[in-house]
N, C-alpha and C positions, 0 to 999 in steps of 0.2 A: 585451391589450385597451389595456393604455397605449402599444404601438407604432401602433395603429391611432389613437387621438385625436390623438396627435402628430404623424401623417404630415401629409407636405408638401398632397397634398391634399383634407386636413381641415382646414386651417388657419384659414378663413374661419367654418368651427362652430365651432371650440374656442376662438377670441377671442372670438365672440359671444356662447357660454355664459360665459365670462370676464367678459367685462363687464356679464352678469346678475349673476353673484355680488359683482363689486365694487360695482353702484347697490345690491343690496341689505346692502352691509356698511355702504355711506353711508350710508342710507335709516337702519340701524340706530343709525351713532353720533350721527347728527344727533339723533334720537329720544330718547337719553340724554340730549342735552343741552339737551333743552325746545323742540326746533326740528322743521324736517322740511324735506327736499329735497324730494320733492314739492311740500310746501306751497306753497316760494318757487317752483318752478318753475310750477305751474300759476298763481300770481298774478300772473306775468310776460306771460301770452299776454292778457287782456283788454287789458292797456294798452299792450301794442305799436302802435308806432304804425306806416302803412303809408308810406312816403316812396319814391316813386317819381312819374317823369315823368306829367302829367296823359294825355299821349294811350298812356298804356299803356291797351290795349284792355281795358274793363272784364270783359269775358265771360270771359277767361282768369282774372281773378280769383275771378268767379264761382264757374268751374269748379272753382280751388284750392278752396273753402271747401266745395264741396260733397263733395270727395274727402273733407277733414278730418272733415268731418259724418256721411260714411259710416263714418266708420271712429272715432267715436264719441268725436273733440276736441271736450272741452268738458262730455260725459256722466260721461267716466272719467276720475280723472288721467293726466295724462300719461305721469309716471315709471311708472304702472302699465302703461300701454297698450305704455312702449318694452321694457318686463321680457318681457310677451307675445309681442312679436315676438321681440328675443334668444333666446328660450326657443324659441321654435316653427322660428325658422330655424336653431338649432344644432342641436337636436335633432335634425329635422329631415332637415338635411342628413347628419347621420350615421349616421340611419338611410338613407337612399338610396345613402350610401356603403356601408352591411354590404348591401345587397339587390346592388348591384352587384359587390361582390366576390365574394359568393356565388353571383351567376348568371355573372359574365363570370369569374371569378379575377383581377379587381384593379379598382382605384379608380379611379373617372371622374377625370377632371381638376376642378381646386376650380372652375371657371367654369361648367364644363356643369351641375355637380351644384346649382350655386349660383339656377341659375333656376328648377328646381321648388319649391328649397329657400323661397326667395324670395318665389314665390304661394301655398306653405303659411302661411307667415307673414302675410301680407294679409291671407288668408282667416281665419287662426286670431285675428289680432286683431279681427276683424270680428265673429265668431261668440261669442268670447268677452267682448269687450269691450261688445257688446249684452247679453248676459246680465247681466253686470257692473255696468250705467247701469241695471237695475232693479232690483238691491240694496242698492245702494251708497247709505248715508245721504246726505239732500240738508237742507241748512238752510233749511226750510222758511220761514222769516223774512225770507231775500234771495231769495226766488223770487220775480218779476215775470212777470206777465201782458204779452204783446207789445201787448196790448189797451190795456194802460196807458199806452203811449208815444202815443197821440194825444194832443194838445191839448201837446206837446212842443215844444221848439229841438233839431234837429241839423244840424251843420255835413258840407257835403256833402267829403269827403277824396281822391276821386278819382272821376275820370270828370265829363263833363258831363251834367245830368238833363235830357232832352228825352222829350215823349211817345214809349212803344216803345220808350226805350232807358233802360233806369236807373242810376244811379250809386249810389255807395256813400258811406253818411253815417254818423257816429256820433252818440251820443247817450250822455246818463247819468241814471239813471232814480235814483229815490225814495233806493236805497242807496248811489249816488253809484257804483255801476257801470257801467261805459262797454259798451256793444250796440253793433256794428255792423253796421248796415241796407242796404236796395238802396229808396233813392227816386225818385219819377218824379214830375215837376211835373202840379198839380193843372188848371191851365189850359195848354190845348194849345198857343198860342203863346210859353209860357213856357219861355227854357233857361238852365237853371242851372250855373253853373260852380262849380268847386272851390274853397273858400274861403266860398261860399254858404252862410248861416243860413238854414236855412228852419222851417216849423210844419207841424207833423204832423197832418194833416186827418182823412184815415180810411185803411183798410187793406185791402187785396185779394190775401189768399194771403200771398205773402212779400213783396210789396212795397207799401210807402207813398207814399201821393199828399198834396204838400206843396204849401205856397206860399211866398216869397221873403217872410221880415220881418227888421225892423231888429235885433230883439231876440238876444241871443246867446248860445249853449251855457253854461249854468252848468258 
């Protein structure tokens, strides 16, 4: 068994499981000192500024955001999602290699076995993460509805907002938490550049319609 686990063809999967145990150990140690590695990691995500050229295609950023949402980032602590992926990738890869050895008499190249293991890991994170998001306790006092964003001021941080072409903006809710949203001008003739402060007047699906304002985000 040891020779199988330590075989060069299984190195990516062994390392993955090793990282998983290391993360668990780190979380345990930080918890003993009254802190939490996962808590620190999650607290960094909402405040992360996006510093990119204003000419970057906004659609690429929206697509990346959709992928993260699909993988339950923001609904489940990131460290848990990472552990889920490392476990499923590592264990799945070893199972695939075991099947390969039993059927073909030899282990598959690590890069070849990593392909189905990676796909398995992504799907595992999606399914288990989705289940966990429904049972993990949430701080109800910090929960806000997107409807409460109406009437607030946001700052356009990425792209140029035109009718039919939303841009990304950020705002702070009543709990001083940062949210990133998609905004589009209420007036068809308006063009709102990066750095513009805008007033949210209504919501339509995932988008908010805005007008430019002299007020600044607090």
